[in-house]
Structures are given as C-alpha cells and as structure tokens.
KEKE-3310 file (N, C-alpha, C; in steps of 0.2 Angstrom, whole numbers, plus 5000, padded with zeros to 4 digits):
npx = (6270:6254:6247:6231:6224:6218:6212:6214:6220:6208:6208:6203:6196:6189:6181:6173:6167:6159:6153:6144:6137:6130:6121:6114:6110:6112:6119:6122:6119:6126:6139:6138:6136:6147:6157:6163:6168:6154:6160:6172:6168:6160:6171:6179:6170:6170:6183:6185:6177:6185:6197:6192:6187:6174:6155:6148:6137:6122:6118:6106:6098:6089:6090:6100:6106:6110:6120:6119:6131:6136:6128:6131:6146:6144:6142:6154:6162:6156:6161:6175:6178:6173:6180:6193:6188:6187:6201:6206:6200:6205:6219:6217:6212:6224:6234:6230:6219:6204:6199:6194:6178:6165:6151:6139:6125:6109:6095:6078:6074:6084:6092:6089:6092:6105:6114:6118:6127:6136:6140:6146:6157:6164:6167:6176:6186:6190:6192:6195:6186:6174:6158:6144:6127:6115:6098:6087:6076:6079:6081:6083:6095:6104:6104:6111:6123:6129:6130:6139:6135:6134:6145:6145:6135:6122:6112:6100:6103:6103:6107:6110:6115:6123:6140:6139:6147:6146:6147:6146:6138:6130:6117:6100:6085:6068:6055:6038:6026:6012:5996:5992:5986:5984:5983:5995:6005:6019:6024:6034:6043:6034:6026:6030:6020:6009:6007:5999:5985:5984:5980:5989:6000:6009:6024:6024:6025:6040:6049:6059:6060:6046:6045:6053:6046:6034:6040:6043:6030:6025:6034:6029:6017:6006:5992:5989:5978:5976:5972:5981:5986:5993:5998:6007:6020:6033:6041:6038:6025:6020:6019:6011:5999:5998:5998:5984:5977:5974:5980:5994:6012:6029:6044:6061:6075:6083:6076:6068:6069:6068:6055:6046:6043:6033:6020:6009:6011:6016:6028:6032:6039:6048:6049:6064:6073:6072:6064:6073:6083:6099:6110:6121:6135:6137:6148:6153:6160:6178:6180:6188:6191:6190:6198:6198:6185:6182:6191:6182:6171:6175:6178:6166:6158:6166:6161:6147:6144:6134:6122:6107:6111:6118:6133:6143:6155)
npy = (5750:5742:5729:5724:5705:5698:5686:5670:5667:5661:5646:5641:5628:5629:5639:5637:5627:5632:5643:5634:5626:5639:5641:5629:5626:5614:5600:5587:5590:5600:5595:5585:5594:5600:5589:5585:5574:5573:5574:5580:5592:5598:5599:5608:5619:5622:5623:5635:5643:5645:5648:5662:5667:5668:5664:5655:5649:5641:5628:5615:5601:5597:5606:5618:5635:5652:5662:5679:5684:5674:5677:5689:5686:5676:5682:5689:5677:5672:5681:5681:5668:5669:5679:5672:5661:5669:5674:5661:5658:5666:5664:5652:5657:5664:5654:5645:5649:5648:5634:5623:5627:5636:5644:5648:5659:5661:5669:5663:5667:5668:5655:5643:5646:5653:5644:5632:5637:5643:5632:5624:5630:5631:5617:5615:5626:5627:5615:5611:5618:5617:5619:5625:5627:5639:5641:5655:5669:5685:5693:5684:5679:5690:5691:5679:5682:5692:5688:5677:5665:5661:5664:5672:5679:5678:5687:5700:5717:5736:5733:5742:5741:5744:5739:5728:5724:5725:5715:5717:5708:5706:5713:5711:5711:5712:5702:5701:5690:5681:5674:5662:5669:5681:5700:5706:5697:5691:5701:5715:5729:5735:5747:5753:5759:5749:5741:5747:5744:5730:5714:5709:5696:5692:5687:5680:5691:5695:5690:5697:5700:5702:5715:5722:5721:5728:5740:5744:5744:5755:5765:5764:5769:5765:5763:5763:5757:5747:5731:5718:5702:5692:5676:5666:5656:5653:5656:5645:5641:5655:5656:5645:5650:5660:5654:5648:5658:5666:5681:5691:5691:5696:5692:5688:5689:5677:5668:5663:5654:5642:5642:5647:5640:5632:5628:5636:5648:5666:5675:5695:5709:5722:5740:5749:5759:5743:5738:5731:5722:5721:5709:5702:5697:5698:5702:5703:5718:5720:5708:5692:5684:5692:5698:5685:5682:5692:5688:5678:5682:5689:5679:5673:5682:5680:5670:5669:5671:5663:5666:5677:5691:5708:5709:5715:5728)
npz = (5521:5525:5517:5516:5518:5505:5503:5497:5480:5467:5458:5441:5440:5451:5451:5438:5444:5455:5447:5439:5449:5452:5441:5440:5454:5459:5464:5458:5446:5441:5442:5433:5421:5419:5417:5429:5443:5457:5471:5469:5464:5474:5484:5477:5477:5490:5493:5487:5493:5507:5504:5498:5510:5511:5511:5499:5497:5502:5510:5511:5515:5505:5494:5486:5489:5482:5493:5497:5496:5488:5476:5471:5468:5459:5448:5444:5443:5431:5422:5422:5418:5406:5401:5399:5391:5380:5377:5375:5363:5354:5355:5347:5336:5331:5330:5322:5309:5302:5307:5320:5329:5320:5324:5315:5311:5304:5296:5292:5279:5271:5274:5266:5254:5250:5260:5252:5244:5254:5261:5250:5249:5261:5261:5251:5253:5267:5274:5286:5295:5306:5305:5310:5310:5313:5312:5314:5320:5318:5329:5338:5334:5336:5349:5353:5346:5353:5367:5365:5360:5347:5333:5322:5310:5296:5288:5283:5282:5285:5302:5314:5328:5340:5344:5335:5319:5302:5288:5271:5259:5247:5235:5233:5221:5224:5221:5212:5217:5209:5208:5194:5178:5186:5183:5183:5183:5176:5171:5166:5173:5183:5191:5208:5213:5212:5222:5232:5234:5233:5237:5249:5255:5269:5280:5297:5312:5317:5307:5299:5284:5284:5289:5280:5267:5271:5273:5260:5254:5260:5256:5243:5245:5251:5261:5279:5283:5271:5265:5272:5276:5288:5287:5287:5292:5285:5270:5260:5263:5262:5248:5244:5248:5239:5227:5230:5228:5236:5238:5233:5234:5240:5236:5239:5226:5226:5231:5221:5213:5220:5227:5219:5207:5202:5193:5195:5197:5194:5190:5193:5187:5195:5190:5187:5198:5208:5221:5236:5245:5257:5260:5274:5282:5299:5314:5330:5335:5336:5337:5341:5329:5319:5307:5300:5299:5289:5279:5275:5272:5260:5251:5251:5245:5232:5228:5224:5211:5202:5208:5208:5210:5216:5218:5234:5235)
capx = (6260:6252:6241:6226:6224:6212:6211:6219:6217:6203:6209:6200:6192:6186:6178:6170:6163:6155:6147:6140:6132:6126:6118:6110:6108:6111:6127:6124:6118:6132:6144:6137:6137:6156:6161:6167:6163:6151:6163:6176:6164:6158:6177:6181:6167:6171:6191:6185:6173:6189:6201:6190:6185:6165:6152:6144:6131:6117:6117:6102:6096:6084:6092:6106:6105:6116:6120:6119:6138:6136:6125:6137:6152:6143:6142:6160:6165:6155:6163:6181:6177:6170:6187:6196:6186:6188:6208:6208:6198:6209:6225:6217:6212:6229:6236:6227:6214:6199:6201:6188:6170:6162:6144:6134:6117:6105:6089:6075:6072:6091:6096:6089:6095:6111:6117:6122:6134:6141:6143:6151:6164:6168:6170:6181:6191:6190:6190:6197:6182:6168:6153:6138:6123:6108:6093:6083:6075:6085:6082:6086:6104:6108:6104:6117:6129:6130:6130:6144:6133:6135:6152:6145:6128:6121:6106:6098:6104:6107:6105:6111:6116:6131:6146:6141:6149:6142:6152:6141:6139:6127:6110:6095:6078:6062:6050:6031:6023:6006:5993:5992:5979:5984:5984:6002:6009:6024:6024:6039:6042:6028:6027:6028:6011:6004:6006:5994:5979:5984:5980:5996:6001:6016:6025:6022:6028:6047:6052:6063:6057:6040:6048:6057:6041:6031:6044:6042:6024:6024:6037:6024:6010:6001:5990:5990:5972:5976:5972:5987:5985:5997:5996:6012:6028:6038:6040:6035:6018:6017:6019:6007:5993:5997:5995:5978:5972:5973:5983:6001:6017:6034:6050:6068:6077:6088:6071:6061:6070:6066:6048:6041:6046:6027:6016:6002:6012:6018:6032:6032:6046:6047:6053:6071:6076:6067:6064:6079:6086:6105:6112:6128:6138:6138:6151:6155:6164:6183:6180:6195:6193:6189:6201:6196:6178:6184:6191:6177:6165:6178:6177:6158:6157:6168:6157:6141:6143:6128:6115:6103:6111:6122:6140:6145:6161)
capy = (5750:5735:5725:5717:5701:5698:5679:5665:5668:5656:5642:5641:5624:5632:5646:5633:5622:5637:5644:5628:5627:5645:5639:5624:5625:5606:5598:5582:5593:5605:5590:5582:5599:5602:5584:5583:5570:5577:5575:5584:5599:5601:5601:5614:5625:5622:5627:5642:5648:5644:5653:5669:5669:5671:5658:5656:5643:5640:5621:5611:5593:5596:5612:5622:5642:5656:5666:5686:5685:5670:5679:5695:5683:5672:5686:5690:5671:5670:5686:5679:5663:5672:5681:5667:5658:5674:5671:5654:5659:5672:5661:5647:5659:5665:5648:5642:5652:5643:5628:5624:5628:5642:5644:5653:5661:5662:5669:5658:5669:5668:5650:5639:5649:5654:5640:5628:5641:5642:5624:5621:5636:5629:5612:5617:5629:5628:5609:5611:5622:5613:5624:5624:5632:5640:5645:5659:5675:5691:5696:5678:5678:5696:5690:5674:5683:5697:5683:5673:5659:5661:5667:5675:5680:5680:5691:5706:5724:5737:5732:5748:5738:5745:5733:5724:5726:5723:5714:5718:5703:5708:5717:5708:5713:5709:5703:5701:5684:5682:5667:5661:5674:5689:5704:5708:5690:5690:5708:5719:5736:5735:5753:5751:5760:5743:5738:5752:5742:5723:5710:5707:5691:5693:5682:5681:5695:5694:5691:5705:5700:5705:5722:5725:5722:5734:5746:5744:5746:5762:5769:5764:5774:5759:5766:5758:5753:5742:5724:5714:5698:5688:5670:5662:5656:5653:5657:5639:5642:5660:5655:5640:5653:5665:5650:5646:5663:5671:5686:5691:5692:5699:5687:5691:5685:5671:5662:5663:5647:5637:5644:5650:5637:5629:5631:5639:5654:5670:5681:5701:5712:5730:5746:5751:5755:5738:5738:5727:5721:5719:5705:5703:5695:5702:5699:5707:5723:5718:5699:5689:5681:5699:5695:5677:5683:5697:5685:5672:5687:5690:5672:5670:5686:5678:5662:5671:5671:5660:5668:5682:5696:5712:5708:5722:5731)
capz = (5520:5526:5512:5519:5516:5502:5502:5492:5472:5466:5453:5435:5440:5457:5447:5434:5449:5458:5442:5436:5454:5454:5438:5442:5460:5460:5464:5453:5439:5440:5441:5426:5416:5417:5417:5435:5448:5462:5477:5466:5464:5480:5485:5473:5479:5497:5493:5485:5499:5511:5500:5498:5515:5511:5511:5494:5496:5508:5508:5515:5515:5500:5490:5486:5487:5483:5498:5495:5494:5482:5470:5468:5465:5453:5440:5443:5440:5424:5418:5422:5413:5398:5398:5399:5385:5373:5377:5371:5356:5352:5355:5343:5330:5329:5329:5316:5306:5297:5311:5325:5327:5318:5325:5311:5313:5298:5296:5288:5273:5268:5275:5260:5247:5251:5262:5248:5242:5258:5262:5245:5250:5267:5261:5246:5255:5274:5276:5293:5298:5309:5303:5314:5307:5318:5309:5320:5319:5318:5335:5343:5332:5339:5357:5353:5343:5359:5371:5364:5359:5340:5331:5315:5307:5289:5289:5281:5287:5291:5309:5318:5333:5344:5344:5330:5313:5297:5282:5265:5254:5241:5237:5228:5221:5228:5215:5214:5214:5209:5205:5187:5178:5188:5178:5185:5182:5171:5168:5167:5173:5187:5196:5215:5216:5211:5229:5237:5234:5231:5244:5250:5260:5272:5285:5303:5315:5320:5302:5296:5277:5284:5289:5274:5263:5274:5270:5252:5253:5263:5249:5237:5246:5253:5268:5284:5282:5265:5267:5274:5278:5291:5290:5285:5296:5280:5263:5256:5265:5259:5240:5244:5249:5233:5222:5230:5226:5243:5237:5230:5240:5238:5237:5236:5220:5228:5233:5216:5209:5225:5230:5213:5201:5201:5187:5196:5200:5190:5193:5190:5189:5196:5186:5190:5204:5209:5229:5236:5253:5257:5266:5275:5288:5305:5320:5335:5335:5339:5338:5341:5323:5315:5302:5298:5296:5284:5273:5274:5268:5254:5248:5249:5240:5226:5226:5223:5202:5201:5210:5204:5214:5214:5224:5237:5235)
cpx = (6260:6247:6237:6226:6217:6209:6215:6216:6215:6207:6203:6194:6188:6180:6172:6166:6158:6149:6143:6135:6127:6121:6112:6106:6106:6117:6128:6123:6123:6138:6144:6137:6143:6159:6165:6163:6159:6154:6169:6173:6163:6165:6179:6178:6169:6179:6189:6182:6179:6195:6199:6186:6176:6162:6147:6138:6128:6116:6111:6102:6093:6087:6098:6103:6110:6114:6121:6126:6139:6133:6128:6143:6150:6144:6149:6164:6164:6159:6171:6180:6176:6177:6191:6194:6189:6197:6209:6206:6203:6218:6222:6216:6219:6235:6235:6220:6211:6199:6195:6182:6169:6154:6141:6127:6115:6099:6086:6074:6079:6094:6094:6090:6102:6116:6121:6127:6138:6145:6148:6158:6168:6171:6176:6187:6194:6189:6191:6192:6175:6163:6147:6134:6117:6104:6087:6082:6080:6087:6085:6094:6107:6109:6110:6123:6133:6133:6137:6142:6134:6141:6149:6137:6127:6112:6106:6099:6103:6103:6104:6111:6122:6134:6145:6143:6148:6147:6147:6144:6135:6119:6106:6088:6073:6057:6042:6029:6015:6002:5993:5985:5979:5985:5993:6006:6013:6025:6031:6038:6035:6031:6027:6021:6007:6003:6002:5989:5979:5983:5986:5997:6009:6018:6023:6026:6035:6051:6055:6061:6050:6041:6049:6049:6036:6034:6043:6034:6022:6027:6032:6019:6005:5998:5991:5983:5971:5976:5978:5986:5991:5996:6002:6019:6034:6036:6038:6028:6016:6016:6013:5999:5992:5994:5987:5974:5970:5975:5990:6007:6024:6041:6056:6071:6080:6081:6067:6063:6066:6059:6043:6040:6038:6022:6010:6004:6015:6022:6032:6038:6045:6051:6060:6069:6072:6068:6070:6081:6094:6106:6121:6129:6139:6143:6152:6160:6171:6184:6187:6197:6190:6191:6200:6190:6178:6185:6187:6172:6169:6177:6170:6157:6160:6163:6150:6138:6136:6122:6113:6104:6117:6128:6142:6152:6165)
cpy = (5742:5732:5722:5711:5698:5691:5675:5666:5660:5651:5644:5636:5625:5635:5642:5629:5628:5639:5641:5627:5633:5644:5636:5623:5618:5603:5593:5585:5596:5601:5589:5586:5601:5596:5582:5578:5575:5578:5582:5592:5601:5603:5607:5620:5627:5626:5634:5647:5649:5648:5661:5671:5670:5663:5660:5653:5642:5632:5618:5603:5592:5601:5615:5630:5645:5661:5674:5687:5681:5674:5686:5691:5678:5676:5688:5683:5671:5676:5684:5673:5664:5674:5676:5663:5662:5673:5666:5655:5663:5669:5655:5650:5662:5661:5645:5644:5646:5636:5629:5625:5634:5640:5650:5653:5663:5663:5665:5661:5670:5660:5644:5640:5651:5649:5634:5631:5640:5637:5621:5625:5633:5621:5611:5620:5630:5620:5607:5613:5617:5619:5621:5629:5631:5645:5648:5665:5682:5694:5691:5678:5684:5693:5685:5678:5689:5692:5678:5667:5657:5666:5674:5675:5681:5681:5696:5713:5729:5733:5738:5745:5739:5740:5728:5726:5722:5722:5713:5712:5705:5711:5712:5711:5710:5709:5700:5694:5684:5674:5667:5666:5680:5693:5707:5703:5690:5696:5710:5725:5738:5743:5750:5753:5756:5741:5742:5748:5733:5720:5707:5701:5692:5688:5683:5688:5691:5692:5697:5704:5704:5712:5726:5726:5727:5741:5748:5746:5754:5766:5769:5768:5770:5762:5761:5753:5748:5736:5720:5708:5692:5681:5664:5663:5655:5654:5652:5639:5647:5659:5651:5645:5657:5659:5647:5652:5667:5678:5686:5692:5694:5692:5689:5686:5679:5666:5661:5656:5641:5637:5644:5647:5633:5632:5635:5647:5658:5674:5688:5704:5720:5734:5747:5758:5750:5739:5732:5727:5719:5712:5704:5699:5700:5698:5706:5712:5721:5711:5698:5687:5687:5698:5691:5679:5687:5692:5680:5677:5688:5685:5670:5676:5684:5672:5663:5672:5669:5663:5675:5689:5701:5712:5714:5722:5728)
cpz = (5521:5521:5516:5515:5512:5501:5497:5484:5470:5459:5447:5436:5446:5454:5442:5439:5452:5453:5440:5443:5454:5448:5438:5448:5461:5460:5458:5445:5436:5437:5433:5420:5414:5416:5422:5440:5454:5469:5474:5465:5468:5484:5483:5475:5486:5497:5491:5489:5503:5508:5500:5504:5516:5509:5504:5493:5503:5506:5513:5513:5507:5493:5492:5484:5487:5489:5494:5491:5487:5475:5467:5465:5459:5446:5438:5440:5433:5420:5418:5417:5406:5395:5396:5393:5378:5371:5373:5364:5353:5349:5348:5335:5326:5327:5322:5312:5302:5301:5317:5323:5325:5319:5320:5311:5306:5299:5291:5281:5269:5268:5268:5254:5245:5255:5258:5244:5248:5261:5258:5247:5256:5265:5256:5249:5260:5275:5282:5299:5299:5310:5306:5313:5313:5314:5314:5316:5320:5326:5341:5341:5335:5346:5358:5351:5351:5366:5370:5361:5352:5339:5326:5312:5299:5289:5284:5286:5282:5297:5314:5326:5336:5345:5340:5322:5308:5290:5275:5261:5247:5243:5233:5229:5225:5220:5217:5213:5214:5207:5197:5186:5180:5184:5179:5184:5177:5168:5170:5169:5177:5192:5203:5217:5215:5217:5234:5237:5233:5238:5245:5257:5263:5277:5291:5306:5317:5314:5298:5289:5278:5284:5284:5268:5264:5272:5264:5251:5255:5259:5245:5237:5249:5260:5273:5284:5276:5268:5267:5278:5280:5291:5288:5289:5291:5273:5259:5258:5262:5250:5239:5244:5242:5229:5223:5229:5231:5242:5232:5236:5236:5241:5235:5231:5221:5230:5228:5213:5213:5226:5225:5208:5199:5196:5188:5200:5194:5194:5190:5192:5190:5192:5191:5194:5208:5218:5230:5243:5251:5263:5266:5280:5293:5310:5325:5335:5338:5340:5337:5334:5318:5308:5298:5294:5291:5278:5271:5269:5262:5249:5246:5244:5231:5223:5225:5215:5200:5203:5208:5210:5212:5221:5227:5235:5241)
residu = (MET:VAL:VAL:ALA:ASN:ARG:GLY:LYS:GLN:PRO:SER:LEU:ALA:GLN:LEU:ARG:ALA:PHE:ALA:ALA:VAL:ALA:GLU:TYR:LEU:HIS:PHE:ARG:ASP:ALA:ALA:ALA:ALA:ILE:GLY:MET:SER:GLN:PRO:ALA:LEU:SER:GLY:ALA:VAL:SER:ALA:LEU:GLU:GLU:GLY:LEU:GLY:VAL:GLN:LEU:LEU:GLU:ARG:THR:THR:ARG:LYS:VAL:LEU:LEU:SER:PRO:ALA:GLY:GLU:ARG:LEU:ALA:VAL:ARG:ALA:LYS:ALA:VAL:LEU:ASP:ALA:VAL:GLY:GLU:LEU:MET:GLU:GLU:ALA:GLU:ALA:VAL:ARG:ALA:PRO:PHE:THR:GLY:VAL:LEU:ARG:LEU:GLY:VAL:ILE:PRO:THR:VAL:ALA:PRO:TYR:LEU:LEU:PRO:THR:VAL:LEU:ARG:LEU:VAL:ARG:ARG:ARG:TYR:PRO:GLU:LEU:ASP:LEU:GLN:VAL:HIS:GLU:GLU:GLN:THR:SER:SER:LEU:LEU:ASP:GLY:LEU:THR:ALA:GLY:ARG:LEU:ASP:LEU:LEU:LEU:LEU:ALA:VAL:PRO:LEU:GLY:VAL:PRO:GLY:VAL:THR:GLU:LEU:PRO:LEU:PHE:ASP:GLU:ASP:PHE:VAL:LEU:VAL:THR:PRO:THR:GLY:HIS:PRO:LEU:GLY:GLY:ARG:GLU:GLY:ILE:PRO:ARG:GLU:ALA:LEU:ARG:GLU:LEU:PRO:LEU:LEU:LEU:LEU:ASP:GLU:GLY:HIS:CYS:LEU:ARG:ASP:GLN:ALA:LEU:ASP:VAL:CYS:ARG:GLU:ALA:GLY:ARG:THR:GLU:GLY:ALA:PRO:VAL:THR:THR:THR:ALA:ALA:GLY:LEU:ALA:THR:LEU:VAL:GLN:LEU:VAL:ALA:GLY:GLY:MET:GLY:VAL:THR:LEU:LEU:PRO:ARG:THR:ALA:VAL:ALA:VAL:GLU:ALA:GLY:ARG:GLY:ASP:LEU:ARG:THR:GLY:TRP:PHE:ALA:ALA:PRO:ALA:PRO:SER:ARG:ARG:ILE:ALA:LEU:ALA:MET:ARG:THR:GLY:ALA:ALA:ARG:GLY:GLY:GLU:PHE:ALA:GLU:PHE:ALA:GLN:ALA:LEU:ARG:GLU:ALA:LEU:GLY:SER:LEU:PRO:VAL:ARG:VAL:ALA:ASP)
# end
C-alpha cells in the first residue's frame, strides 16, 4: 500500500511562531510576544509552510493576513500547543507538587475576608508555591478556568457547570445589617419574612452575592415589586449606604467584622435555619493537579477554625 506524502512534521517552535503571528497579525509584535527575533520567527513560519506544503499567510508590505488554510490550521496549532502545555504542567505536578505557579481566582465578596487565611496557609505550608491571585466576578472566573488562564477558583457554589468539579470548604450564614436605631438592629431570631417589605440594598448585576440575596428574599415571600435599590459595586460601599440610612442589606458572616464594625451600624441575626451560602474551591474536572488541589482544599478547611463558618466534611 502506498501512503501519500503528508508533509514534514512541524516542530513546536514553528507552531509557536505561527500561532503568535495568527494572534497578532504582525511579525514584530508576535516575535516580541514569544521572545524570538523577527527574522527567526519569519523563518520558522516559512519553514512550517514549506514542510506542510500549504500557504498559511498572505504577506503584503503593510500587513499580514491569514489565508483560508491558515485560519483553519491556526486553530489546530493552538490546540496542539495547549495540549503540550498541559503535558508539561502534569509532569511538573507529578515531579514536585505544591511548587511552581498556582493561579487562583477569587470573587470580590470572598477575597478580603478569606485571603488572609489562604495566604498564611501558603506561606506556612507551601513556601515553594508561587500563588497568583485574580479577583473577578464569577462569570469571568469560570471563563478563565475553562480557558486555562486560571487553575483554581474560590467562590460561592453550586455552579452547575459541566467540566467543573467543586471542593466544598464551608457554609456561612447571612446576617441583616441595619442603621443604628432600626427596629431590627441587634435583634436575634429575626424571621425571614421580615425581608418582604424592607428597603433592601444590593450589589450590582454580575455579583453572585446579589443573586443569592434575591433568592433569600424570594424564599421569604418578597414580591418582585418590593423596592430593591442597586447602587453599590462592593460591600464596603453597600454598608456605607446602610449607615447613611438608605436601607438595609445582607452580609455573609465572614464580612461582618470587616465591613460592619463601625458604630453607626447594627447587626441582626436570623432565626434558625438562617439563610446561608456555601464557599468552595473549583477546578477543571480531571485537572492534572487534581490531587494537589484536593489536598489544598483539606488544608484550607483545617485552617478555618477562627472564622464564623461551618466547615464542610
């Protein structure tokens, strides 16, 4: 049987060069992005075209364009490079767990209150780990995880996203934060039904805490027409608005000490079972460092003793 000549097998350097040009459509910018000289990059792309027997680029004096074949093969080249990156990541994880870079994504309503515990744990137990923290909203974090930009997420669950595995850390109750003098300020055993008519202040669209608070209100029987004012991008601003008498809000227990400690605010406690949220680590299902991340989750659970939470089993 005669096998047709399918061209010369490309090198990784050639694929990296082509992928960079396909992204930037500019030889100088592509060369700078991957740390290669412009002549070397141009030569690598030409060698790839010659080896494959396909024209990948259309070169003019003013710009670079992908040919139709180039557009198709650029997708394949990126997939190959991503797979090689995952192979190297897996080899590194097997060789030396808890070393190298760990890109951790955290939602804004968790980051200020839990990161001190995370950072202490990493410094004490994993000194060789290069932890890089990215604070973003949930949708952006999930995009980063699935695209490979982030390795691990710290956020509220459940997510219900295929291909993402959740490692529960703890549950925490919500409390009611009111201005001084409010009839519910400082009270215990507040029924959820009290939320039905209160002037409630919430975070802006996109924050999962906003959605969780609205879920609590719906469970309490709050109607869609009840007043809800959305004016805050963060919890610090939210509690300032409460202190100014504009309404009340819900805070997770871990945020109370930081955000509601000033004298012109009062905290009210709901009757059991209080509304709550669950915080977890999330990783790509089947991640190369899955065992390492599970061990990290357990170590983090053990480090939560000083926080007002219920640690997950």
